[in-house]
N, C-alpha and C positions, 0 to 999 in steps of 0.2 A: 784348716789343718796346720798344725805346727810341726816343726822338724823338717827333715830333708824332703825335697820334691820327689826324689827317687833314691832308693837304696839298692845297691847291687850286691848280691851274694852268689857264692859258687866256689868250686874248688880252685886250688892254686893253678895258675896257668890258663884259666878259662878266658881271660881277656877283660877282667873287671876294670883294670886301669885304662886300657885302650878304649873300650866301649864307654866307660864312664866319662872320659875326657870328651869323646865325640858327642855323647848325649848332652853334657853340660854346654858344649859349644852350640849345639843345635837348639837347645832350650834357652840359651843366653842366661845361664846361671853359673855359679862357681862350682868347681869340682874339688872334692876332698877324698883322701884315702886314709883310713885309720892305720894301715901299716906304715905309711909315710909319717903320720903323727907319732907313732911309737918310736921309729928310728930317730926322728928329730928330738924327741923328748929324752930318750935314753942315750943318745950319742953313740949308738952302735947298731950293727945289723941284727935283724930278728934271729938269724941263725946263731949269732953269738950269744944272744940272750938264752936261747934253747940250750946251747952247750954249757954255758957258764952257770945258769940258774935252774935249768930244767923246764919242762913244759908247764907244770902247775904255776910256777912263778910268772912265766910268759902269759898264760891265760888270765891271770889276775891283772897284769898290766894292760892286756888287750881289753878286758872287760871295762876298765876305767876309761880307756881311750874311746871305746865305742859309745859308752854312756855320755861322755863329754861331747863327742861329735854329734850324736843324735840330738842333744840339747841345744847346740850352738849353730849347726849348719843347716842352711835352707835350700841348698842346691842339690847336686848329685853326689851321693856318698857311696864309696866302695868299702866293703868290710873284708877283713882277712878271712880266709877260707874256713878257719875253725871257730870263728867268733860265735857262730850259731849254736855251738855246743852248750853255751851257758843259757840256762832257763830264764834268768832275769833279762838277758839280752833279747831272747826270743819274745818275751812279754813286751819289751819296749818297742819292738818292731810291729806289734799288733796295731792294725789301723793305718799303717804307712804303706806307700806304694813300694813293694819289694819285688825286684826282678831276680829270679834265680837263673843264672846263666849255666846251662848244663853242657856236658860233653862226655863221651865215652872214653875208655882207657886208651884206645888207639889214637884218638885225637890228642889226648894228654901227652902221649909219647911223642907225637909229632911236634907239639907246641913247646913242651918244656924239656924234652929229652929225658924227663924224669931225672934231673941231675942232682948231684950231691949238695948243691946249694940249698936244696929243700930238706931241712933237717928231719922231717917226718918220713922221708923217702930214701934215706941213706942206704938201707940194705934191702935188696930185692924190690926195687921201685914199683914194678908193675903189680906185684902181689900186694904191697903196702897201699898203693893207690886204690886198688879195688876194695881193700878192707876199709880204708878211710871212707870211701864213697858208700859202702854198705852201711857204715855207722852214721853217715851224715845225710844221705839223700833224703830220707823221710823228714829230717829236720828242715832242710832247704825247702822241700815241698810244702811242709806245714805252714811256713811263714810267708810263702810266695803269693803275691797278687797275680803274677804271671811267670810262666816258665818259658824261657827262650833257648832252644837248642842252638849250639854254636858250631856243631860238627860240619865241616866242609863249607862254612860260611865266612865271608870276609868280615872284618870289624864293621864296615859300613852297613852290610846286610843285617848284622846282629843289632846294630844301633837302630836301624829302621824297624826291625821286628819288635824291639822293645818299645819304641814309640807307638807302633800300631797296637801292640798288646795292651798298653796302658791308655790308649786313646788320647795321647798327648799331642798337642799341635806345636810345631816349631814356632819359636818367637820371631 
């Protein structure tokens, strides 16, 4: 199997970066986050790209970053929350070990405070988060090899649940 050993997907604030780093450490592989790739490549925050160029421009940048990372990276890869909206991206994920980290809105509020730094949640964050999840949940589930709920769990517990769900052994 070529491509990443594990790909993490899920909504903003679910813990993809934290769990991804722990998974990579436990599997003794490299960790990569496509959001970090975009920020490094663009030289500005994702929120700034949204404000300055709009969501369609950001999604085009994101699609290229995800395609590049899927082709280059062999460790644990975390994708931005909306990357799965693209049909080509979902097709590229087919056949890979994809873990969907899930959480409910109350957990999202606790973790992110649903703050203004999240451009898609600037107005009425709870309502917008619910609407985003209604639009995305089936896409996450469609591409997932495993679904790991994160509500009320520590990052360590989520990491272990992901390893167990994928039947991966620590290196």
